[in-house]
TORMIPA-916673 format. One line per field, with one value per residue: residue in one letter; residue number from 1; z, x, y of N, C-alpha, C in turn. Coordinates in nm, 2 decimals, padded with zeros to 4 digits. Example, Ala and Ser with C-alpha at 12.3 -4.5 7.8 and 13.67 -1.06 7.14 Angstrom:
BEGIN
r <- a; s
k <- 1; 2
n.c3 <- 00.78; 00.71
n.c1 <- 01.32; 01.28
n.c2 <- -00.57; -00.22
ca.c3 <- 00.78; 00.71
ca.c1 <- 01.23; 01.37
ca.c2 <- -00.45; -00.11
c.c3 <- 00.78; 00.79
c.c1 <- 01.32; 01.29
c.c2 <- -00.33; 00.00
***
This chain:
BEGIN
r <- m; q; e; s; i; v; g; v; d; l; s; g; p; g; s; a; g; n; t; s; v; a; v; f; a; q; r; g; g; a; l; r; l; e; e; l; l; a; s; a; d; d; q; a; i; l; d; r; v; p; a; a; a; v; v; g; l; d; a; p; l; s; y; s; p; t; g; g; s; r; a; s; d; r; t; l; r; r; l; a; v; e; c; g; l; p; a; g; t; v; m; a; p; s; a; p; r; m; a; y; l; t; l; r; g; v; a; v; s; r; m; l; g; y; e; r; p; d; a; r; v; v; e; v; h; p; a; v; a; m; a; m; a; g; a; p; v; d; t; l; k; a; m; k; h; t; s; a; a; r; r; e; l; l; a; w; l; e; r; q; g; l; n; d; v; r; n; l; a; d; a; s; d; h; s; v; a; a; c; a; a; a; l; a; a; w; q; w; s; r; d; r; s; a; w; r; h; p; a; e; p; a; q; h; p; f; d; f; a; c
k <- 1; 2; 3; 4; 5; 6; 7; 8; 9; 10; 11; 12; 13; 14; 15; 16; 17; 18; 19; 20; 21; 22; 23; 24; 25; 26; 27; 28; 29; 30; 31; 32; 33; 34; 35; 36; 37; 38; 39; 40; 41; 42; 43; 44; 45; 46; 47; 48; 49; 50; 51; 52; 53; 54; 55; 56; 57; 58; 59; 60; 61; 62; 63; 64; 65; 66; 67; 68; 69; 70; 71; 72; 73; 74; 75; 76; 77; 78; 79; 80; 81; 82; 83; 84; 85; 86; 87; 88; 89; 90; 91; 92; 93; 94; 95; 96; 97; 98; 99; 100; 101; 102; 103; 104; 105; 106; 107; 108; 109; 110; 111; 112; 113; 114; 115; 116; 117; 118; 119; 120; 121; 122; 123; 124; 125; 126; 127; 128; 129; 130; 131; 132; 133; 134; 135; 136; 137; 138; 139; 140; 141; 142; 143; 144; 145; 146; 147; 148; 149; 150; 151; 152; 153; 154; 155; 156; 157; 158; 159; 160; 161; 162; 163; 164; 165; 166; 167; 168; 169; 170; 171; 172; 173; 174; 175; 176; 177; 178; 179; 180; 181; 182; 183; 184; 185; 186; 187; 188; 189; 190; 191; 192; 193; 194; 195; 196; 197; 198; 199; 200; 201; 202; 203; 204; 205; 206; 207; 208; 209; 210
n.c3 <- 00.00; -00.08; 00.09; 00.22; 00.28; 00.44; 00.45; 00.63; 00.64; 00.85; 00.89; 01.08; 01.17; 00.93; 00.76; 00.55; 00.31; 00.36; 00.41; 00.33; 00.17; 00.13; -00.05; -00.05; -00.19; -00.06; -00.18; -00.19; -00.08; -00.08; -00.13; -00.34; -00.49; -00.50; -00.50; -00.45; -00.27; -00.23; -00.02; 00.15; 00.31; 00.60; 00.52; 00.27; 00.36; 00.50; 00.28; 00.15; 00.30; 00.31; 00.43; 00.69; 00.65; 00.71; 00.89; 00.91; 01.10; 01.10; 01.35; 01.68; 01.86; 02.10; 02.42; 02.70; 03.01; 03.21; 03.07; 02.85; 02.75; 02.66; 02.79; 02.58; 02.40; 02.52; 02.53; 02.25; 02.16; 02.28; 02.14; 01.88; 01.90; 01.94; 01.69; 01.56; 01.49; 01.56; 01.90; 01.89; 01.70; 01.79; 01.94; 02.22; 02.25; 02.34; 02.30; 02.19; 01.90; 01.83; 01.92; 01.76; 01.56; 01.72; 01.80; 01.56; 01.50; 01.70; 01.64; 01.38; 01.41; 01.58; 01.42; 01.22; 01.37; 01.43; 01.18; 01.02; 01.16; 01.14; 01.06; 01.12; 01.32; 01.37; 01.55; 01.40; 01.34; 01.08; 01.01; 01.22; 01.21; 00.95; 01.00; 01.20; 01.05; 00.89; 00.69; 00.54; 00.77; 00.73; 00.49; 00.57; 00.73; 00.55; 00.40; 00.40; 00.27; 00.02; -00.31; -00.41; -00.18; -00.12; -00.34; -00.31; -00.07; -00.15; -00.34; -00.15; 00.00; -00.19; -00.21; 00.03; -00.02; -00.12; -00.39; -00.69; -00.59; -00.65; -00.87; -00.81; -00.86; -00.82; -00.56; -00.25; 00.08; 00.26; 00.12; 00.08; 00.35; 00.40; 00.25; 00.39; 00.64; 00.57; 00.53; 00.79; 00.92; 00.78; 00.85; 01.13; 01.12; 01.05; 01.27; 01.27; 01.36; 01.44; 01.68; 01.93; 02.11; 02.32; 02.31; 02.56; 02.68; 02.86; 02.79; 02.60; 02.33; 02.11; 01.95; 01.92; 01.68; 01.52
n.c1 <- 00.08; 00.06; 00.20; 00.13; 00.34; 00.36; 00.49; 00.50; 00.57; 00.50; 00.36; 00.26; -00.09; -00.26; -00.04; -00.02; 00.10; 00.36; 00.36; 00.44; 00.36; 00.46; 00.40; 00.45; 00.48; 00.53; 00.74; 00.88; 01.20; 01.21; 01.10; 00.86; 00.81; 00.49; 00.34; 00.41; 00.31; 00.29; 00.21; -00.01; -00.32; -00.52; -00.72; -00.62; -00.40; -00.53; -00.67; -00.47; -00.39; -00.43; -00.63; -00.48; -00.22; 00.12; 00.23; 00.44; 00.48; 00.61; 00.63; 00.57; 00.36; 00.25; 00.28; 00.46; 00.30; 00.39; 00.51; 00.79; 01.05; 00.98; 01.06; 01.15; 01.23; 01.45; 01.63; 01.66; 01.76; 02.01; 02.13; 02.12; 02.30; 02.53; 02.56; 02.65; 02.47; 02.30; 02.19; 01.94; 01.81; 01.63; 01.35; 01.15; 00.81; 00.64; 00.77; 00.79; 00.83; 00.74; 00.49; 00.25; 00.29; 00.29; 00.03; -00.11; 00.01; -00.09; -00.36; -00.38; -00.28; -00.47; -00.70; -00.63; -00.63; -00.90; -01.03; -00.89; -00.85; -00.71; -00.46; -00.11; 00.06; 00.34; 00.56; 00.81; 01.15; 01.29; 01.54; 01.72; 01.69; 01.80; 02.06; 02.14; 02.14; 02.35; 02.37; 02.53; 02.62; 02.69; 02.56; 02.29; 02.26; 02.26; 02.04; 01.80; 01.87; 02.01; 01.97; 02.14; 02.22; 01.98; 01.94; 02.15; 02.08; 01.84; 01.95; 02.09; 01.88; 01.76; 01.95; 01.90; 01.68; 01.45; 01.30; 01.30; 01.30; 01.52; 01.47; 01.33; 01.41; 01.35; 01.26; 01.14; 01.28; 01.09; 00.97; 01.18; 01.21; 00.97; 01.00; 01.21; 01.08; 00.90; 01.09; 01.19; 00.95; 00.90; 01.13; 01.08; 00.84; 00.94; 01.08; 01.34; 01.45; 01.69; 01.67; 01.43; 01.16; 00.93; 00.57; 00.37; 00.10; -00.17; -00.09; 00.12; 00.06; 00.19; 00.46; 00.79; 01.03; 01.34
n.c2 <- -00.12; 00.22; 00.49; 00.81; 01.09; 01.39; 01.70; 02.01; 02.34; 02.57; 02.90; 03.19; 03.27; 03.46; 03.49; 03.32; 03.31; 03.24; 02.97; 02.64; 02.33; 02.00; 01.72; 01.38; 01.05; 00.73; 00.49; 00.19; 00.22; 00.49; 00.84; 00.99; 01.30; 01.44; 01.67; 02.02; 02.28; 02.62; 02.91; 02.82; 02.80; 02.70; 02.52; 02.44; 02.29; 02.08; 01.97; 01.84; 01.63; 01.30; 01.02; 00.84; 00.94; 01.03; 01.31; 01.58; 01.86; 02.17; 02.35; 02.47; 02.25; 02.25; 02.41; 02.54; 02.53; 02.70; 02.90; 03.00; 02.78; 02.44; 02.11; 01.96; 02.15; 02.26; 02.05; 02.00; 02.24; 02.24; 02.03; 02.14; 02.35; 02.20; 02.09; 02.31; 02.51; 02.83; 02.91; 03.03; 02.90; 02.72; 02.81; 02.93; 02.83; 03.03; 03.26; 03.61; 03.62; 03.38; 03.32; 03.35; 03.16; 02.93; 02.93; 02.88; 02.63; 02.47; 02.49; 02.38; 02.12; 02.01; 02.03; 01.85; 01.62; 01.60; 01.60; 01.42; 01.16; 00.92; 00.99; 01.03; 01.25; 01.45; 01.67; 01.86; 01.98; 02.12; 02.24; 02.16; 01.89; 01.84; 01.92; 01.73; 01.51; 01.54; 01.74; 02.02; 02.27; 02.54; 02.59; 02.55; 02.77; 02.97; 02.93; 03.08; 03.30; 03.27; 03.15; 02.96; 02.81; 02.69; 02.53; 02.36; 02.23; 02.10; 01.92; 01.77; 01.67; 01.50; 01.31; 01.18; 01.03; 01.16; 01.18; 01.37; 01.63; 01.78; 01.92; 02.15; 02.42; 02.69; 02.71; 02.84; 02.92; 02.83; 02.63; 02.44; 02.38; 02.26; 02.02; 01.91; 01.88; 01.67; 01.47; 01.44; 01.35; 01.11; 00.96; 00.94; 00.79; 00.55; 00.48; 00.58; 00.82; 01.07; 01.20; 01.20; 01.32; 01.19; 01.20; 01.36; 01.33; 01.50; 01.75; 01.77; 01.64; 01.52; 01.35; 01.48; 01.52; 01.47
ca.c3 <- 00.00; -00.09; 00.21; 00.19; 00.38; 00.41; 00.53; 00.63; 00.70; 00.89; 00.94; 01.17; 01.11; 00.85; 00.67; 00.48; 00.20; 00.40; 00.45; 00.22; 00.19; 00.04; -00.04; -00.11; -00.19; -00.03; -00.27; -00.16; 00.02; -00.12; -00.14; -00.47; -00.47; -00.58; -00.51; -00.36; -00.27; -00.15; 00.02; 00.19; 00.43; 00.68; 00.44; 00.17; 00.42; 00.52; 00.15; 00.10; 00.39; 00.30; 00.55; 00.73; 00.61; 00.81; 00.87; 00.99; 01.11; 01.15; 01.44; 01.81; 01.87; 02.24; 02.49; 02.85; 03.09; 03.29; 02.98; 02.82; 02.67; 02.70; 02.81; 02.45; 02.33; 02.58; 02.48; 02.11; 02.15; 02.31; 02.02; 01.77; 01.92; 01.92; 01.55; 01.50; 01.47; 01.67; 02.00; 01.86; 01.60; 01.86; 02.03; 02.31; 02.18; 02.39; 02.27; 02.11; 01.76; 01.80; 01.98; 01.66; 01.50; 01.81; 01.79; 01.44; 01.51; 01.79; 01.57; 01.26; 01.46; 01.63; 01.30; 01.16; 01.46; 01.42; 01.04; 00.97; 01.28; 01.11; 01.02; 01.23; 01.32; 01.46; 01.54; 01.35; 01.32; 00.96; 01.01; 01.31; 01.15; 00.85; 01.06; 01.27; 00.95; 00.81; 00.59; 00.57; 00.86; 00.67; 00.39; 00.64; 00.78; 00.43; 00.33; 00.39; 00.20; -00.11; -00.39; -00.42; -00.06; -00.13; -00.44; -00.25; 00.02; -00.23; -00.39; -00.04; 00.04; -00.29; -00.18; 00.14; -00.06; -00.16; -00.53; -00.77; -00.53; -00.70; -00.98; -00.75; -00.87; -00.77; -00.43; -00.14; 00.20; 00.32; 00.05; 00.12; 00.49; 00.40; 00.21; 00.51; 00.74; 00.52; 00.55; 00.93; 00.95; 00.72; 00.94; 01.25; 01.10; 01.04; 01.39; 01.24; 01.39; 01.51; 01.81; 01.95; 02.25; 02.31; 02.35; 02.71; 02.69; 02.76; 02.76; 02.48; 02.27; 01.99; 01.95; 01.86; 01.63; 01.41
ca.c1 <- 00.00; 00.13; 00.17; 00.16; 00.42; 00.33; 00.57; 00.44; 00.64; 00.39; 00.38; 00.15; -00.21; -00.25; 00.07; -00.02; 00.19; 00.49; 00.34; 00.45; 00.32; 00.52; 00.33; 00.53; 00.43; 00.64; 00.75; 01.00; 01.29; 01.23; 00.98; 00.85; 00.73; 00.37; 00.30; 00.46; 00.22; 00.32; 00.09; -00.12; -00.40; -00.55; -00.80; -00.54; -00.33; -00.62; -00.71; -00.36; -00.36; -00.52; -00.64; -00.36; -00.09; 00.22; 00.24; 00.54; 00.45; 00.72; 00.58; 00.53; 00.23; 00.21; 00.36; 00.48; 00.20; 00.45; 00.58; 00.93; 01.08; 00.94; 01.18; 01.20; 01.30; 01.58; 01.72; 01.69; 01.85; 02.15; 02.18; 02.14; 02.43; 02.64; 02.58; 02.70; 02.36; 02.28; 02.09; 01.81; 01.74; 01.51; 01.29; 01.04; 00.68; 00.57; 00.85; 00.72; 00.84; 00.69; 00.35; 00.14; 00.32; 00.24; -00.12; -00.15; 00.05; -00.19; -00.49; -00.37; -00.27; -00.60; -00.79; -00.60; -00.68; -01.05; -01.08; -00.81; -00.81; -00.61; -00.33; -00.01; 00.11; 00.46; 00.62; 00.95; 01.23; 01.36; 01.68; 01.80; 01.68; 01.90; 02.20; 02.17; 02.16; 02.48; 02.36; 02.63; 02.57; 02.70; 02.46; 02.17; 02.26; 02.24; 01.92; 01.70; 01.93; 02.06; 01.91; 02.25; 02.21; 01.86; 01.96; 02.24; 02.00; 01.75; 02.03; 02.12; 01.76; 01.74; 02.04; 01.85; 01.57; 01.34; 01.31; 01.24; 01.31; 01.64; 01.42; 01.26; 01.51; 01.30; 01.19; 01.17; 01.33; 00.98; 00.94; 01.28; 01.18; 00.86; 01.05; 01.29; 00.98; 00.86; 01.20; 01.19; 00.84; 00.93; 01.22; 01.01; 00.74; 01.01; 01.16; 01.48; 01.48; 01.82; 01.63; 01.28; 01.10; 00.80; 00.45; 00.34; -00.04; -00.25; -00.03; 00.20; 00.01; 00.25; 00.60; 00.87; 01.13; 01.43
ca.c2 <- 00.00; 00.35; 00.58; 00.95; 01.16; 01.53; 01.80; 02.14; 02.45; 02.66; 03.04; 03.23; 03.31; 03.58; 03.50; 03.19; 03.31; 03.18; 02.83; 02.55; 02.19; 01.91; 01.59; 01.27; 00.91; 00.64; 00.38; 00.12; 00.29; 00.63; 00.92; 01.06; 01.42; 01.45; 01.81; 02.12; 02.40; 02.74; 02.99; 02.73; 02.82; 02.58; 02.43; 02.38; 02.19; 01.97; 01.90; 01.76; 01.52; 01.19; 00.94; 00.75; 01.00; 01.08; 01.45; 01.65; 02.00; 02.25; 02.46; 02.41; 02.19; 02.27; 02.51; 02.51; 02.60; 02.81; 02.99; 02.97; 02.66; 02.30; 02.03; 01.92; 02.27; 02.28; 01.94; 02.02; 02.36; 02.20; 01.95; 02.23; 02.42; 02.10; 02.08; 02.43; 02.61; 02.92; 02.87; 03.09; 02.82; 02.66; 02.92; 02.89; 02.85; 03.15; 03.38; 03.70; 03.59; 03.24; 03.29; 03.33; 03.03; 02.83; 02.93; 02.81; 02.49; 02.40; 02.48; 02.29; 01.98; 01.96; 02.02; 01.72; 01.51; 01.59; 01.57; 01.30; 01.09; 00.81; 01.05; 01.03; 01.38; 01.46; 01.80; 01.85; 02.10; 02.08; 02.28; 02.08; 01.75; 01.83; 01.93; 01.61; 01.40; 01.56; 01.85; 02.12; 02.37; 02.67; 02.59; 02.56; 02.90; 03.05; 02.88; 03.19; 03.42; 03.25; 03.04; 02.85; 02.73; 02.61; 02.43; 02.26; 02.15; 02.02; 01.81; 01.68; 01.60; 01.40; 01.20; 01.11; 00.95; 01.24; 01.19; 01.48; 01.76; 01.86; 02.00; 02.26; 02.52; 02.83; 02.69; 02.93; 02.85; 02.76; 02.50; 02.35; 02.34; 02.16; 01.89; 01.86; 01.83; 01.54; 01.37; 01.41; 01.27; 00.98; 00.89; 00.91; 00.69; 00.42; 00.47; 00.61; 00.96; 01.09; 01.24; 01.20; 01.35; 01.13; 01.27; 01.36; 01.37; 01.57; 01.89; 01.77; 01.52; 01.47; 01.33; 01.59; 01.44; 01.52
c.c3 <- 00.00; 00.02; 00.17; 00.31; 00.34; 00.51; 00.52; 00.71; 00.73; 00.91; 01.02; 01.10; 01.04; 00.76; 00.60; 00.36; 00.23; 00.44; 00.32; 00.26; 00.09; 00.06; -00.12; -00.10; -00.16; -00.12; -00.25; -00.06; -00.01; -00.12; -00.28; -00.45; -00.56; -00.60; -00.41; -00.37; -00.18; -00.12; 00.06; 00.32; 00.49; 00.60; 00.33; 00.23; 00.44; 00.39; 00.10; 00.19; 00.38; 00.42; 00.56; 00.68; 00.73; 00.78; 00.96; 00.99; 01.17; 01.22; 01.57; 01.81; 02.01; 02.30; 02.64; 02.92; 03.18; 03.20; 02.95; 02.74; 02.74; 02.72; 02.68; 02.38; 02.39; 02.54; 02.33; 02.08; 02.18; 02.19; 01.90; 01.78; 01.90; 01.78; 01.48; 01.46; 01.59; 01.77; 01.96; 01.75; 01.66; 01.96; 02.11; 02.24; 02.22; 02.36; 02.18; 01.96; 01.73; 01.84; 01.87; 01.58; 01.59; 01.80; 01.67; 01.44; 01.59; 01.71; 01.46; 01.31; 01.51; 01.52; 01.24; 01.24; 01.45; 01.28; 00.98; 01.09; 01.26; 01.07; 01.15; 01.22; 01.42; 01.44; 01.50; 01.35; 01.20; 00.97; 01.10; 01.26; 01.04; 00.90; 01.12; 01.17; 00.86; 00.71; 00.64; 00.65; 00.80; 00.56; 00.46; 00.69; 00.67; 00.36; 00.31; 00.29; 00.06; -00.18; -00.40; -00.30; -00.07; -00.23; -00.38; -00.15; -00.04; -00.28; -00.27; 00.00; -00.06; -00.26; -00.05; 00.11; -00.11; -00.31; -00.59; -00.71; -00.59; -00.81; -00.94; -00.75; -00.81; -00.63; -00.33; -00.02; 00.27; 00.25; 00.07; 00.26; 00.49; 00.35; 00.32; 00.62; 00.70; 00.55; 00.70; 00.97; 00.90; 00.81; 01.07; 01.23; 01.08; 01.16; 01.36; 01.27; 01.46; 01.66; 01.82; 02.09; 02.24; 02.36; 02.50; 02.72; 02.84; 02.71; 02.63; 02.41; 02.15; 02.01; 01.88; 01.81; 01.52; 01.36
c.c1 <- 00.09; 00.10; 00.21; 00.23; 00.41; 00.42; 00.51; 00.53; 00.54; 00.44; 00.26; 00.03; -00.20; -00.13; 00.09; 00.07; 00.33; 00.48; 00.36; 00.42; 00.39; 00.46; 00.41; 00.45; 00.55; 00.63; 00.88; 01.08; 01.31; 01.09; 00.98; 00.76; 00.61; 00.32; 00.37; 00.37; 00.27; 00.20; -00.03; -00.19; -00.44; -00.63; -00.72; -00.45; -00.41; -00.65; -00.59; -00.31; -00.46; -00.53; -00.51; -00.23; -00.01; 00.24; 00.34; 00.51; 00.56; 00.66; 00.56; 00.39; 00.17; 00.30; 00.37; 00.37; 00.26; 00.52; 00.72; 00.93; 01.02; 01.07; 01.24; 01.27; 01.44; 01.68; 01.76; 01.78; 01.99; 02.21; 02.21; 02.27; 02.55; 02.67; 02.63; 02.60; 02.35; 02.18; 01.95; 01.74; 01.62; 01.46; 01.18; 00.91; 00.61; 00.65; 00.77; 00.72; 00.78; 00.54; 00.25; 00.16; 00.27; 00.09; -00.17; -00.11; -00.05; -00.32; -00.49; -00.36; -00.40; -00.70; -00.76; -00.65; -00.83; -01.09; -01.01; -00.76; -00.72; -00.48; -00.24; 00.07; 00.23; 00.51; 00.77; 01.02; 01.32; 01.51; 01.77; 01.80; 01.79; 02.04; 02.24; 02.20; 02.28; 02.47; 02.47; 02.57; 02.58; 02.59; 02.32; 02.16; 02.23; 02.11; 01.82; 01.75; 01.98; 02.00; 02.01; 02.24; 02.09; 01.87; 02.05; 02.17; 01.90; 01.83; 02.06; 02.00; 01.73; 01.83; 01.99; 01.72; 01.45; 01.35; 01.24; 01.25; 01.43; 01.59; 01.35; 01.36; 01.47; 01.24; 01.24; 01.23; 01.22; 00.95; 01.05; 01.26; 01.07; 00.91; 01.13; 01.19; 00.93; 00.96; 01.20; 01.07; 00.85; 01.02; 01.16; 00.91; 00.81; 01.10; 01.31; 01.52; 01.62; 01.79; 01.48; 01.25; 00.96; 00.69; 00.43; 00.20; -00.08; -00.19; 00.05; 00.17; 00.08; 00.40; 00.67; 01.00; 01.21; 01.52
c.c2 <- 00.13; 00.44; 00.72; 01.01; 01.31; 01.61; 01.94; 02.23; 02.56; 02.80; 03.07; 03.26; 03.45; 03.59; 03.37; 03.19; 03.25; 03.04; 02.75; 02.41; 02.11; 01.77; 01.49; 01.14; 00.82; 00.52; 00.31; 00.19; 00.43; 00.70; 00.98; 01.18; 01.42; 01.59; 01.90; 02.24; 02.51; 02.82; 02.91; 02.78; 02.69; 02.48; 02.37; 02.27; 02.06; 01.89; 01.82; 01.65; 01.41; 01.11; 00.86; 00.81; 01.02; 01.22; 01.51; 01.80; 02.07; 02.37; 02.39; 02.37; 02.19; 02.38; 02.48; 02.59; 02.71; 02.91; 02.94; 02.84; 02.53; 02.23; 01.99; 02.03; 02.28; 02.17; 01.96; 02.14; 02.32; 02.12; 02.04; 02.30; 02.32; 02.08; 02.20; 02.54; 02.71; 02.87; 02.92; 03.01; 02.75; 02.76; 02.86; 02.92; 02.98; 03.28; 03.47; 03.67; 03.46; 03.22; 03.27; 03.20; 02.92; 02.82; 02.86; 02.66; 02.41; 02.38; 02.38; 02.14; 01.93; 01.95; 01.88; 01.61; 01.49; 01.54; 01.45; 01.22; 00.97; 00.86; 01.04; 01.17; 01.38; 01.61; 01.78; 01.98; 02.08; 02.12; 02.19; 01.93; 01.74; 01.83; 01.79; 01.49; 01.43; 01.66; 01.96; 02.24; 02.51; 02.69; 02.61; 02.71; 03.00; 03.03; 03.00; 03.30; 03.40; 03.13; 02.92; 02.76; 02.64; 02.50; 02.32; 02.17; 02.06; 01.90; 01.71; 01.60; 01.48; 01.28; 01.12; 01.03; 01.03; 01.27; 01.31; 01.62; 01.85; 01.95; 02.13; 02.38; 02.66; 02.82; 02.79; 02.85; 02.78; 02.63; 02.40; 02.30; 02.24; 02.03; 01.83; 01.81; 01.70; 01.43; 01.34; 01.32; 01.13; 00.90; 00.85; 00.80; 00.55; 00.40; 00.49; 00.76; 00.96; 01.13; 01.24; 01.23; 01.29; 01.22; 01.26; 01.41; 01.41; 01.70; 01.88; 01.64; 01.46; 01.45; 01.45; 01.51; 01.51; 01.41
***
């Protein structure tokens, strides 16, 4: 049976133009890109998640009830720094720059739980996931700023088993992140994550994996 793997790089409410969705079909030991959608609102995300899909959401899907970082954020931040990424790569869900993204992440994940109860949802962090899997850190740092870095990362993602992404020559950093979110979700679904913080229901109902 063909399984769908969906990676979503979320932005906050009101800025759907910065949200990308990458839909892949798993075939054998690789993923084949079926669709890459930029500027996705919540309904567009839902429309691209079939029953029983694996979905990697790049956004906090919960928050600390006391504010600040969750235990998972603190652990992943330390690992990100060990990989050579800045500490600010992993921010607290309630930080001023993250609060609206967290709001949408919580809403989208619960929407999927209600509308696609057979789907498997995991929180992911594409940049750290790529770094932990061996992607060049200097290239990751340049991803938002240069098309050359994005092309290099797409070529790297194709070598990890994401077929057809190398051809996305004009992809934004959000679209590259969506593809990387799919890779992280795929690895999680096969129990091959480099790092995983298990769900802690009811406050933190989803695994967080890279």
